[in-house]
C-alpha positions, 0 to 999 in steps of 0.5 A: 180977503174973502167977503164977510156977511154980517150976522147979529147974535146974542151971547150970555154976558159971561161967555162974551167976557171970556171971548173978549178976554181971549181976543185981548190975550191973543190980539185978534178980533172977537169975530175971528174967535167966534168964527173959529169956534163955529167952524170947529163945531161944524167940522167934525174934527172935534168929535174925532179928537174926542174919540181919539182922546177917549181911546187913549184913556181907555187903552191906559185903563186897560193896561192898568187893569192888566197890571192889577190882574197880574198883581192879584194873581201873584198875591193869590199864588203867594197866599195859597202857597203860604197856607199850604206850607203852613197847614203842611208843616205846622205841628199840632200842639199838645193840650198842655201848650195850646194856651201858650201857643195861642198867646204867642200866635196873638202876639205874632199877629199883632206884630204882623198887623203893626208891620202891615200898617206901617208898610201901607202908610209908607206906600212900600208894597210887597209886589214892588219890592218883589219886582225890584228883587227880581230885577236886581238878580239878573238873568243868572239868578238861579245859578247864584251867578250875579252880574 
């Protein structure tokens, strides 16, 4: 056994209670706990472990941002295609039917808003549904041959 040198230190009472509780749980001495804590503090391993943990978290955030970026690109394309087709193929209504057309449009919009609210409340998202549909089609989806 290596020789030990005695040192008197002062602790906050709450911190000392935590050290004592840990010593009882692990069935080791308070000195061993404090020596291990000081060694860890001085070793620099803590900094490397912290940097590694932060690096993993940043990588995870980066992947999440990439996924969000892809989702936004899909949504942007879907909206632009919808608007293009809507503007291209929606006929102009004659003056006599504009009031009824406007009323029907408001009715459809209300239905759209209710459906949107229900989907958002249930967590059912268009992009998840689209991904499931595409994955379910298989590689020969364009030819109509399903596997």
